[in-house]
Residue frames as a rotation matrix with the C-alpha (Angstrom) as fourth column:
UNK 1
0.931 -0.109 0.349 -90.58
-0.158 -0.981 0.113 6.39
0.330 -0.160 -0.930 -56.62
UNK 2
0.612 -0.740 0.277 -87.70
-0.289 0.117 0.950 4.81
-0.736 -0.662 -0.142 -54.79
UNK 3
0.259 -0.479 0.839 -86.49
0.790 0.604 0.101 3.17
-0.555 0.637 0.535 -57.94
UNK 4
0.685 0.113 0.720 -86.82
0.597 -0.654 -0.465 6.41
0.418 0.748 -0.515 -59.92
UNK 5
0.929 -0.347 0.130 -84.96
-0.368 -0.818 0.443 8.38
-0.047 -0.459 -0.887 -57.34
UNK 6
0.392 -0.830 0.398 -82.08
0.090 0.465 0.881 5.97
-0.915 -0.310 0.257 -57.36
UNK 7
0.297 -0.267 0.917 -81.81
0.946 0.212 -0.245 6.29
-0.129 0.940 0.315 -61.17
UNK 8
0.866 0.024 0.500 -81.70
0.147 -0.967 -0.208 10.10
0.478 0.254 -0.841 -60.89
UNK 9
0.779 -0.600 0.182 -79.00
-0.381 -0.222 0.898 9.79
-0.498 -0.769 -0.401 -58.28
UNK 10
0.224 -0.681 0.697 -76.95
0.584 0.666 0.464 7.48
-0.781 0.303 0.547 -60.52
UNK 11
0.527 -0.036 0.849 -77.38
0.780 -0.377 -0.500 9.86
0.338 0.926 -0.170 -63.49
UNK 12
0.959 -0.153 0.240 -76.22
-0.223 -0.928 0.299 12.79
0.177 -0.341 -0.923 -61.34
UNK 13
0.504 -0.807 0.309 -73.17
-0.114 0.292 0.949 10.81
-0.856 -0.513 0.055 -60.32
UNK 14
0.230 -0.397 0.888 -72.35
0.810 0.584 0.052 9.80
-0.539 0.708 0.456 -63.93
UNK 15
0.888 0.251 0.386 -72.66
0.440 -0.710 -0.550 13.24
0.136 0.658 -0.740 -65.47
UNK 16
0.778 -0.621 -0.097 -69.59
-0.541 -0.740 0.399 14.89
-0.320 -0.258 -0.912 -63.80
UNK 17
0.103 -0.739 0.665 -67.50
0.111 0.673 0.731 11.74
-0.989 -0.001 0.151 -64.51
UNK 18
0.403 0.000 0.915 -68.28
0.890 0.231 -0.392 12.04
-0.211 0.973 0.093 -68.27
UNK 19
0.981 -0.014 0.191 -67.56
0.025 -0.979 -0.205 15.72
0.190 0.206 -0.960 -68.02
UNK 20
0.493 -0.856 0.157 -64.17
-0.465 -0.106 0.879 14.92
-0.736 -0.506 -0.450 -66.35
UNK 21
0.161 -0.449 0.879 -63.36
0.550 0.780 0.297 12.51
-0.819 0.436 0.373 -69.12
UNK 22
0.728 0.172 0.663 -64.14
0.663 -0.424 -0.618 15.00
0.174 0.889 -0.423 -71.84
UNK 23
0.901 -0.434 -0.004 -61.91
-0.398 -0.832 0.387 17.59
-0.172 -0.347 -0.922 -69.94
UNK 24
0.248 -0.879 0.408 -59.07
-0.198 0.366 0.909 15.15
-0.948 -0.306 -0.083 -69.89
UNK 25
0.357 -0.007 0.934 -59.54
0.816 0.488 -0.309 14.33
-0.454 0.873 0.180 -73.49
UNK 26
0.916 0.081 0.393 -59.33
0.288 -0.815 -0.502 17.95
0.280 0.573 -0.770 -74.45
UNK 27
0.716 -0.693 0.080 -56.31
-0.538 -0.475 0.696 18.43
-0.444 -0.542 -0.714 -72.19
UNK 28
0.128 -0.681 0.721 -54.54
0.313 0.717 0.622 15.49
-0.941 0.146 0.305 -73.91
UNK 29
0.582 0.148 0.800 -55.36
0.813 -0.077 -0.577 16.90
-0.024 0.986 -0.165 -77.30
UNK 30
0.974 -0.165 0.153 -53.86
-0.163 -0.986 -0.026 20.23
0.156 0.001 -0.988 -76.34
UNK 31
0.401 -0.875 0.272 -50.68
-0.370 0.117 0.922 18.63
-0.838 -0.470 -0.277 -75.04
UNK 32
0.215 -0.245 0.945 -50.39
0.761 0.649 -0.005 16.76
-0.612 0.720 0.326 -78.34
UNK 33
0.807 0.088 0.585 -50.78
0.495 -0.642 -0.586 19.98
0.324 0.762 -0.561 -80.32
UNK 34
0.801 -0.596 0.060 -48.05
-0.571 -0.730 0.377 21.67
-0.181 -0.336 -0.924 -78.23
UNK 35
0.201 -0.781 0.592 -45.76
0.031 0.609 0.793 18.69
-0.979 -0.141 0.146 -78.59
UNK 36
0.460 0.013 0.888 -46.39
0.850 0.283 -0.444 18.76
-0.257 0.959 0.119 -82.36
UNK 37
0.972 -0.052 0.228 -45.75
0.022 -0.949 -0.313 22.57
0.232 0.310 -0.922 -82.52
UNK 38
0.587 -0.786 0.195 -42.58
-0.519 -0.181 0.835 22.08
-0.621 -0.592 -0.514 -80.42
UNK 39
0.158 -0.505 0.849 -41.34
0.431 0.809 0.401 19.26
-0.888 0.303 0.345 -82.60
UNK 40
0.633 0.065 0.771 -41.97
0.766 -0.199 -0.612 21.22
0.113 0.978 -0.176 -85.87
UNK 41
0.944 -0.315 0.100 -40.23
-0.325 -0.940 0.106 24.28
0.061 -0.133 -0.989 -84.40
UNK 42
0.408 -0.831 0.377 -37.24
-0.354 0.236 0.905 22.23
-0.841 -0.503 -0.198 -83.35
UNK 43
0.154 -0.290 0.945 -36.95
0.777 0.626 0.065 20.48
-0.610 0.724 0.322 -86.74
UNK 44
0.841 0.065 0.538 -37.19
0.438 -0.665 -0.605 23.90
0.319 0.744 -0.587 -88.51
UNK 45
0.786 -0.610 0.099 -34.39
-0.584 -0.680 0.442 25.34
-0.202 -0.406 -0.891 -86.33
UNK 46
0.250 -0.655 0.713 -32.30
0.122 0.752 0.648 22.19
-0.960 -0.075 0.268 -86.98
UNK 47
0.495 0.058 0.867 -32.81
0.837 0.234 -0.494 22.58
-0.231 0.971 0.068 -90.70
UNK 48
0.978 -0.054 0.201 -31.94
-0.008 -0.975 -0.222 26.21
0.208 0.216 -0.954 -90.54
UNK 49
0.550 -0.814 0.187 -28.75
-0.489 -0.133 0.862 25.39
-0.677 -0.566 -0.471 -88.69
UNK 50
0.185 -0.479 0.858 -27.79
0.579 0.759 0.299 22.78
-0.794 0.441 0.418 -91.26
UNK 51
0.729 0.118 0.674 -28.35
0.660 -0.384 -0.646 25.38
0.183 0.916 -0.358 -94.11
UNK 52
0.920 -0.378 0.103 -26.25
-0.390 -0.907 0.161 27.98
0.033 -0.188 -0.982 -92.34
UNK 53
0.334 -0.807 0.488 -23.50
-0.258 0.419 0.870 25.46
-0.906 -0.417 -0.068 -91.64
UNK 54
0.337 -0.164 0.927 -23.54
0.814 0.546 -0.199 24.39
-0.474 0.822 0.317 -95.25
UNK 55
0.885 -0.044 0.463 -23.22
0.245 -0.801 -0.546 28.01
0.395 0.597 -0.699 -96.36
UNK 56
0.639 -0.753 0.158 -20.16
-0.630 -0.395 0.669 28.53
-0.441 -0.527 -0.727 -93.94
UNK 57
0.307 -0.601 0.738 -18.70
0.196 0.799 0.569 25.39
-0.931 -0.030 0.363 -95.23
UNK 58
0.573 0.007 0.819 -18.99
0.819 0.041 -0.573 26.52
-0.038 0.999 0.018 -98.90
UNK 59
0.954 -0.244 0.174 -17.52
-0.244 -0.970 -0.024 29.92
0.175 -0.019 -0.984 -97.87
UNK 60
0.452 -0.810 0.374 -14.51
-0.532 0.092 0.842 28.17
-0.716 -0.579 -0.389 -96.14
UNK 61
0.411 -0.217 0.885 -14.07
0.590 0.803 -0.077 26.01
-0.695 0.554 0.458 -99.32
UNK 62
0.960 0.037 0.278 -13.45
0.248 -0.572 -0.782 29.05
0.130 0.819 -0.559 -101.39
UNK 63
0.037 -0.999 -0.031 -9.81
0.968 0.043 -0.247 29.88
0.249 -0.021 0.968 -102.13
UNK 64
-0.200 -0.210 -0.957 -8.29
0.604 -0.796 0.049 33.13
-0.772 -0.568 0.286 -101.03
UNK 65
-0.977 -0.195 -0.087 -8.23
0.051 -0.609 0.791 34.44
-0.208 0.769 0.605 -104.56
UNK 66
-0.372 0.917 0.146 -11.98
0.706 0.177 0.686 33.57
0.603 0.358 -0.713 -105.01
UNK 67
0.292 0.477 -0.829 -12.75
0.931 -0.342 0.131 35.66
-0.221 -0.810 -0.543 -101.92
UNK 68
-0.381 -0.651 -0.657 -10.59
0.492 -0.744 0.452 38.47
-0.783 -0.151 0.603 -103.06
UNK 69
-0.737 0.024 0.675 -11.88
0.666 -0.136 0.733 38.87
0.110 0.990 0.084 -106.55
UNK 70
0.368 0.930 0.009 -13.99
0.927 -0.368 0.075 42.00
0.073 -0.020 -0.997 -106.91
UNK 71
-0.057 -0.232 0.971 -14.06
0.282 -0.937 -0.207 45.75
0.958 0.262 0.119 -106.35
UNK 72
0.199 0.129 -0.971 -13.12
0.976 0.059 0.208 47.24
0.084 -0.990 -0.114 -103.04
UNK 73
0.498 0.089 0.862 -13.49
0.194 -0.981 -0.011 50.83
0.845 0.173 -0.506 -101.84
UNK 74
-0.552 -0.834 0.005 -11.07
0.296 -0.202 -0.933 52.56
0.780 -0.513 0.359 -99.62
UNK 75
0.608 0.699 -0.376 -12.12
0.556 -0.037 0.830 52.98
0.566 -0.714 -0.412 -95.89
UNK 76
0.905 -0.394 0.158 -9.17
-0.398 -0.661 0.636 54.05
-0.146 -0.639 -0.755 -93.84
UNK 77
0.504 -0.819 -0.274 -5.38
0.384 0.497 -0.778 53.57
0.774 0.287 0.565 -93.50
UNK 78
0.966 -0.246 0.077 -2.87
-0.172 -0.390 0.905 53.70
-0.192 -0.887 -0.419 -90.72
UNK 79
0.481 -0.874 -0.075 0.87
-0.148 0.004 -0.989 54.36
0.864 0.487 -0.128 -91.08
UNK 80
0.968 -0.247 -0.033 3.33
0.074 0.161 0.984 53.00
-0.238 -0.956 0.174 -88.48
UNK 81
0.552 -0.834 0.012 6.82
-0.685 -0.461 -0.564 54.42
0.476 0.303 -0.826 -88.28
UNK 82
-0.057 -0.727 -0.684 10.02
0.055 0.682 -0.729 52.49
0.997 -0.079 0.001 -87.34
UNK 83
-0.858 -0.333 0.391 9.63
-0.329 -0.228 -0.916 53.95
0.395 -0.915 0.086 -83.67
UNK 84
-0.708 0.650 -0.275 6.13
0.706 0.661 -0.255 52.33
0.016 -0.374 -0.927 -83.42
UNK 85
-0.648 0.526 -0.550 4.20
-0.150 -0.797 -0.585 55.73
-0.746 -0.297 0.596 -83.64
UNK 86
-0.451 0.543 0.709 1.05
0.838 0.530 0.128 55.56
-0.306 0.652 -0.694 -85.74
UNK 87
-0.712 0.246 -0.658 -0.59
-0.315 -0.949 -0.014 58.11
-0.628 0.197 0.753 -88.00
UNK 88
0.099 0.815 0.571 -3.94
0.613 0.402 -0.680 57.91
-0.783 0.418 -0.460 -89.62
UNK 89
-0.895 -0.410 0.175 -4.12
0.365 -0.448 0.816 59.16
-0.257 0.794 0.550 -93.20
UNK 90
-0.130 0.947 -0.295 -7.26
0.351 -0.234 -0.907 61.31
-0.927 -0.222 -0.302 -93.51
UNK 91
0.278 0.216 -0.936 -8.91
-0.563 -0.753 -0.340 62.84
-0.778 0.622 -0.088 -96.60
UNK 92
-0.813 -0.543 -0.209 -8.08
-0.473 0.406 0.782 59.85
-0.340 0.735 -0.587 -98.85
UNK 93
0.431 0.892 0.133 -10.22
-0.617 0.399 -0.679 58.09
-0.658 0.211 0.722 -101.33
UNK 94
-0.549 -0.815 -0.184 -9.45
-0.765 0.402 0.504 54.95
-0.337 0.418 -0.844 -103.30
UNK 95
0.678 0.725 0.123 -10.33
-0.658 0.673 -0.336 51.83
-0.327 0.147 0.934 -105.09
UNK 96
-0.551 -0.833 0.052 -8.68
-0.732 0.512 0.450 48.45
-0.401 0.210 -0.892 -105.82
UNK 97
0.545 0.755 -0.364 -9.93
-0.833 0.441 -0.333 45.94
-0.091 0.485 0.870 -108.37
UNK 98
-0.614 -0.708 0.349 -8.92
-0.562 0.703 0.437 42.34
-0.554 0.072 -0.829 -108.51
UNK 99
0.277 0.672 -0.687 -10.20
-0.958 0.252 -0.139 40.29
0.080 0.696 0.713 -111.50
UNK 100
0.787 0.151 0.598 -10.61
-0.302 0.940 0.160 36.49
-0.538 -0.306 0.785 -111.66
UNK 101
0.902 -0.422 0.087 -7.94
0.284 0.431 -0.857 36.36
0.324 0.798 0.508 -114.51
UNK 102
0.370 -0.779 -0.506 -5.20
0.911 0.197 0.363 37.84
-0.183 -0.595 0.783 -112.29
UNK 103
-0.310 -0.403 0.861 -5.24
0.591 -0.791 -0.158 41.47
0.745 0.460 0.483 -113.13
UNK 104
0.181 0.360 -0.915 -5.53
0.934 -0.354 0.046 44.34
-0.308 -0.863 -0.401 -110.73
UNK 105
-0.116 -0.165 0.979 -5.82
0.440 -0.892 -0.099 48.18
0.890 0.420 0.176 -110.72
UNK 106
0.004 0.023 -1.000 -5.18
0.995 -0.099 0.001 50.47
-0.099 -0.995 -0.023 -107.72
UNK 107
-0.181 -0.156 0.971 -6.01
0.397 -0.915 -0.073 54.26
0.900 0.373 0.228 -107.30
UNK 108
0.187 0.131 -0.974 -5.53
0.972 -0.171 0.163 56.47
-0.145 -0.976 -0.160 -104.30
UNK 109
-0.357 -0.261 0.897 -6.05
0.428 -0.899 -0.091 60.18
0.830 0.351 0.432 -104.21
UNK 110
-0.866 0.110 -0.489 -6.46
0.392 -0.459 -0.798 62.85
-0.312 -0.882 0.354 -101.55
UNK 111
0.162 0.966 0.202 -10.00
0.982 -0.137 -0.133 64.22
-0.101 0.220 -0.970 -101.48
UNK 112
0.702 0.208 -0.681 -8.61
0.269 -0.963 -0.018 67.72
-0.660 -0.171 -0.732 -101.21
UNK 113
-0.262 -0.783 0.564 -6.41
0.887 0.035 0.461 67.81
-0.381 0.621 0.685 -104.34
UNK 114
-0.241 0.208 -0.948 -6.25
-0.127 -0.975 -0.182 71.33
-0.962 0.077 0.262 -105.85
UNK 115
0.691 0.447 0.568 -7.87
0.564 0.158 -0.811 72.16
-0.452 0.881 -0.143 -109.03
UNK 116
-0.446 -0.871 0.205 -5.34
0.817 -0.303 0.491 73.45
-0.365 0.386 0.847 -111.61
UNK 117
-0.084 0.306 -0.948 -5.66
-0.086 -0.951 -0.299 77.08
-0.993 0.056 0.106 -112.64
UNK 118
-0.428 -0.061 -0.901 -4.95
-0.876 -0.215 0.431 76.15
-0.220 0.975 0.038 -116.19
UNK 119
0.572 0.813 0.110 -7.41
-0.729 0.565 -0.386 73.65
-0.376 0.141 0.916 -117.94
UNK 120
0.619 -0.479 -0.623 -4.50
-0.311 0.579 -0.754 71.99
0.721 0.660 0.209 -119.66
UNK 121
0.995 -0.073 0.072 -2.98
-0.034 0.429 0.903 69.76
-0.097 -0.900 0.424 -117.01
UNK 122
0.482 -0.857 0.184 0.33
0.850 0.407 -0.333 69.70
0.210 0.317 0.925 -118.79
UNK 123
-0.185 -0.472 0.862 0.73
0.206 -0.876 -0.436 73.40
0.961 0.097 0.259 -117.81
UNK 124
0.824 0.394 -0.407 0.27
0.452 -0.024 0.892 72.97
0.341 -0.919 -0.198 -114.02
UNK 125
0.500 -0.637 0.586 2.38
-0.688 -0.704 -0.178 75.15
0.526 -0.315 -0.790 -111.89
UNK 126
-0.452 -0.786 -0.422 5.23
-0.243 0.564 -0.790 73.59
0.858 -0.254 -0.445 -109.92
UNK 127
-0.783 0.195 0.591 3.25
-0.603 -0.007 -0.797 73.89
-0.151 -0.981 0.123 -106.68
UNK 128
0.336 0.927 -0.164 0.05
-0.934 0.306 -0.184 72.29
-0.121 0.215 0.969 -108.36
UNK 129
0.316 -0.237 -0.919 2.12
-0.458 0.810 -0.366 69.39
0.831 0.536 0.148 -109.79
UNK 130
-0.703 -0.693 0.156 3.78
-0.436 0.248 -0.865 68.94
0.561 -0.676 -0.477 -106.45
UNK 131
-0.436 0.659 0.614 0.49
-0.799 0.032 -0.601 68.61
-0.415 -0.752 0.512 -104.62
UNK 132
0.561 0.652 -0.511 -0.88
-0.821 0.516 -0.243 66.17
0.105 0.556 0.825 -107.30
UNK 133
0.008 -0.673 -0.740 2.17
-0.374 0.684 -0.626 63.90
0.928 0.281 -0.246 -107.19
UNK 134
-0.859 -0.360 0.364 2.23
-0.417 0.080 -0.905 63.90
0.296 -0.930 -0.219 -103.41
UNK 135
-0.467 0.766 0.441 -1.53
-0.723 -0.044 -0.690 63.33
-0.509 -0.641 0.574 -103.09
UNK 136
0.647 0.702 -0.296 -2.20
-0.717 0.429 -0.550 60.66
-0.259 0.568 0.781 -105.70
UNK 137
-0.601 -0.780 0.177 -1.01
-0.632 0.599 0.492 57.28
-0.490 0.184 -0.852 -106.75
UNK 138
0.623 0.782 0.024 -2.27
-0.639 0.526 -0.561 54.86
-0.451 0.334 0.828 -109.36
UNK 139
-0.568 -0.776 -0.273 -0.82
-0.800 0.445 0.402 51.57
-0.191 0.447 -0.874 -110.66
UNK 140
0.677 0.733 0.062 -1.94
-0.672 0.651 -0.354 48.34
-0.300 0.198 0.933 -112.39
UNK 141
-0.449 -0.793 -0.411 -0.66
-0.873 0.487 0.014 45.03
0.189 0.365 -0.911 -113.50
UNK 142
0.219 0.480 -0.850 -0.98
-0.247 0.869 0.428 41.37
0.944 0.117 0.309 -112.56
UNK 143
-0.042 -0.242 0.969 -1.13
-0.997 -0.052 -0.056 39.76
0.064 -0.969 -0.239 -109.13
UNK 144
-0.186 -0.053 -0.981 -0.56
-0.012 0.999 -0.052 36.33
0.982 0.002 -0.187 -107.54
UNK 145
0.436 0.435 0.788 -1.68
-0.818 -0.172 0.548 34.90
0.374 -0.884 0.281 -104.20
UNK 146
-0.760 -0.545 -0.354 0.13
-0.232 0.736 -0.636 32.68
0.607 -0.401 -0.686 -101.64
UNK 147
0.205 0.974 -0.092 -2.78
-0.222 0.138 0.965 30.93
0.953 -0.177 0.245 -100.16
UNK 148
0.204 -0.273 -0.940 -0.69
0.805 0.593 0.002 29.52
0.557 -0.758 0.341 -97.23
UNK 149
-0.565 -0.633 -0.529 0.88
0.822 -0.483 -0.300 32.78
-0.065 -0.605 0.794 -96.18
UNK 150
0.451 0.880 -0.149 -2.06
0.831 -0.475 -0.290 35.03
-0.326 0.007 -0.946 -97.24
UNK 151
-0.299 -0.670 -0.679 0.12
0.164 -0.737 0.655 37.20
-0.940 0.084 0.330 -99.32
UNK 152
0.872 0.388 0.297 -0.94
0.389 -0.185 -0.902 39.17
-0.296 0.903 -0.313 -102.43
UNK 153
-0.278 -0.945 -0.174 1.95
0.429 -0.284 0.858 39.99
-0.860 0.164 0.484 -104.75
UNK 154
0.845 0.531 -0.062 1.04
0.212 -0.440 -0.873 42.61
-0.491 0.724 -0.484 -107.33
UNK 155
-0.301 -0.848 0.436 3.51
0.803 0.021 0.596 42.85
-0.515 0.529 0.675 -110.24
UNK 156
0.334 0.488 -0.806 3.29
0.108 -0.869 -0.482 46.54
-0.936 0.074 -0.343 -111.37
UNK 157
-0.026 -0.200 0.980 3.18
0.978 0.198 0.067 47.06
-0.207 0.960 0.190 -115.15
UNK 158
-0.225 -0.024 0.974 2.25
0.487 -0.868 0.091 50.79
0.844 0.495 0.207 -115.11
UNK 159
0.135 0.252 -0.958 2.20
0.975 -0.204 0.084 53.54
-0.174 -0.946 -0.274 -112.52
UNK 160
0.847 0.041 0.530 1.97
0.154 -0.973 -0.170 57.28
0.509 0.225 -0.831 -112.02
UNK 161
0.558 -0.780 0.283 5.12
-0.705 -0.265 0.657 56.71
-0.438 -0.566 -0.698 -109.81
UNK 162
0.582 -0.355 -0.732 7.48
-0.602 0.417 -0.680 55.25
0.547 0.837 0.029 -112.48
UNK 163
-0.359 -0.886 0.293 9.79
-0.893 0.235 -0.384 53.85
0.271 -0.399 -0.876 -109.85
UNK 164
-0.021 0.465 0.885 7.23
-0.591 0.708 -0.386 51.15
-0.806 -0.531 0.260 -109.04
UNK 165
0.679 0.368 -0.635 7.07
-0.734 0.350 -0.581 49.85
0.009 0.861 0.508 -112.62
UNK 166
0.145 -0.590 -0.794 8.54
-0.402 0.698 -0.593 46.26
0.904 0.405 -0.136 -112.89
UNK 167
-0.738 -0.489 0.466 8.47
-0.590 0.131 -0.797 45.77
0.329 -0.863 -0.385 -109.12
UNK 168
-0.245 0.682 -0.689 6.63
0.497 0.698 0.515 43.23
0.832 -0.217 -0.510 -106.97
UNK 169
-0.459 0.120 0.880 4.60
-0.649 -0.723 -0.239 44.80
0.607 -0.681 0.409 -104.24
UNK 170
-0.668 0.155 -0.728 3.95
0.400 0.899 -0.176 42.49
0.627 -0.409 -0.663 -101.38
UNK 171
-0.327 0.649 0.687 0.67
-0.784 -0.592 0.186 42.87
0.528 -0.478 0.702 -99.49
UNK 172
-0.944 -0.028 -0.328 -0.09
0.159 0.832 -0.532 40.71
0.288 -0.555 -0.781 -96.41
UNK 173
-0.065 0.993 0.096 -3.80
-0.192 -0.107 0.976 40.00
0.979 0.045 0.198 -95.83
UNK 174
-0.934 -0.252 0.255 -4.55
-0.278 0.061 -0.959 40.46
0.226 -0.966 -0.127 -92.16
UNK 175
-0.508 0.831 0.228 -8.41
0.071 0.303 -0.950 40.01
-0.859 -0.466 -0.213 -92.50
UNK 176
-0.889 0.262 -0.376 -10.74
-0.414 -0.104 0.904 39.02
0.198 0.959 0.201 -95.24
UNK 177
-0.472 0.834 0.286 -14.55
0.187 0.412 -0.892 38.65
-0.861 -0.368 -0.350 -94.94
UNK 178
-0.147 0.454 0.879 -17.24
0.968 0.249 0.033 38.90
-0.204 0.856 -0.476 -97.49
UNK 179
0.799 0.494 0.342 -17.52
0.548 -0.833 -0.078 42.65
0.247 0.250 -0.936 -96.94
UNK 180
0.882 -0.471 0.031 -14.14
-0.440 -0.798 0.412 43.73
-0.169 -0.377 -0.911 -95.63
UNK 181
0.625 -0.776 -0.089 -10.53
0.606 0.554 -0.570 43.39
0.491 0.303 0.817 -96.64
UNK 182
0.841 -0.539 0.048 -7.53
-0.468 -0.680 0.565 44.52
-0.272 -0.497 -0.824 -94.65
UNK 183
0.701 -0.713 -0.001 -4.05
0.650 0.639 -0.411 44.16
0.294 0.287 0.912 -95.87
UNK 184
0.735 -0.485 -0.475 -0.69
0.088 -0.625 0.775 45.50
-0.673 -0.612 -0.417 -94.88
UNK 185
0.729 -0.675 0.115 2.18
0.040 -0.125 -0.991 46.97
0.684 0.727 -0.064 -96.97
UNK 186
0.713 -0.376 -0.592 5.05
0.701 0.355 0.619 45.86
-0.022 -0.856 0.517 -94.74
UNK 187
-0.139 -0.762 -0.633 7.32
0.572 -0.583 0.577 48.60
-0.808 -0.281 0.517 -96.10
UNK 188
0.849 0.501 0.167 6.47
0.443 -0.506 -0.740 51.64
-0.286 0.703 -0.652 -98.07
UNK 189
0.340 -0.759 0.555 8.98
0.608 -0.273 -0.746 53.71
0.718 0.591 0.369 -99.94
UNK 190
0.269 -0.223 0.937 9.12
-0.568 -0.823 -0.033 56.05
0.778 -0.523 -0.348 -96.81
UNK 191
-0.647 -0.695 -0.314 10.05
-0.181 0.540 -0.822 53.02
0.740 -0.475 -0.475 -94.67
UNK 192
-0.541 0.572 0.616 6.76
-0.807 -0.148 -0.572 52.76
-0.236 -0.807 0.542 -92.88
UNK 193
-0.915 0.378 0.143 4.26
0.393 0.915 0.095 49.97
-0.095 0.143 -0.985 -92.50
UNK 194
-0.726 0.671 -0.153 0.86
-0.688 -0.705 0.170 50.74
0.006 0.229 0.973 -93.91
UNK 195
-0.772 0.579 0.262 -2.44
0.487 0.804 -0.340 49.03
-0.408 -0.135 -0.903 -93.14
UNK 196
-0.807 0.553 -0.205 -5.30
-0.562 -0.616 0.552 49.77
0.179 0.560 0.809 -95.45
UNK 197
-0.588 0.724 0.359 -8.96
0.128 0.522 -0.843 48.91
-0.799 -0.450 -0.399 -94.77
UNK 198
-0.912 0.297 -0.281 -11.34
-0.359 -0.250 0.899 48.23
0.197 0.922 0.335 -97.65
UNK 199
-0.233 0.888 0.395 -15.12
-0.290 0.325 -0.900 47.56
-0.928 -0.325 0.182 -98.04
UNK 200
-0.708 -0.053 0.705 -16.50
0.567 0.552 0.611 45.57
-0.422 0.832 -0.361 -100.88
UNK 201
-0.904 0.318 -0.285 -18.31
-0.409 -0.837 0.363 47.66
-0.123 0.445 0.887 -103.42
UNK 202
-0.431 0.810 0.398 -22.04
0.253 0.532 -0.808 47.12
-0.866 -0.248 -0.435 -103.55
């Protein structure tokens, strides 16, 4: 009896110890799982960062011309006079296209251009013709880019404003991203500085 009682006592002492070892084992496994998850997450984030940096590096390696090529839709424009006063130019629509082989086309029109009373545009009244001339401009030709100074130089070959034909029209790029282009015409025929904002056509 005494010997049997001692065995039961020893067994009772041993049981919680085994339970404690099992608990510690489970706890160790949980910690390992968490560490593995943390490691995998960290590695994934690092890989993602490397991919993003590589994408930025590729974008930075593109020339200004490569970034410029495409179709851009007019967003807004601001005219600055010699005295520093600024004027937004509302109700405008426009498009500019730069091709990879060095050609361009530019069109700008007022959204509120009047419709002509006569379906033959050659018979527009003096007032109608004046409104169309004052409210629209189109020209095309070839262009070159100064990568260092960030200057686009369109050489006009044809235009609705004949005075532009044969001239070089300097445009200074002030901002260029994948989706937005801003450039400045440092001196318009009216003697103003004009900044135009464009968005890339989708």
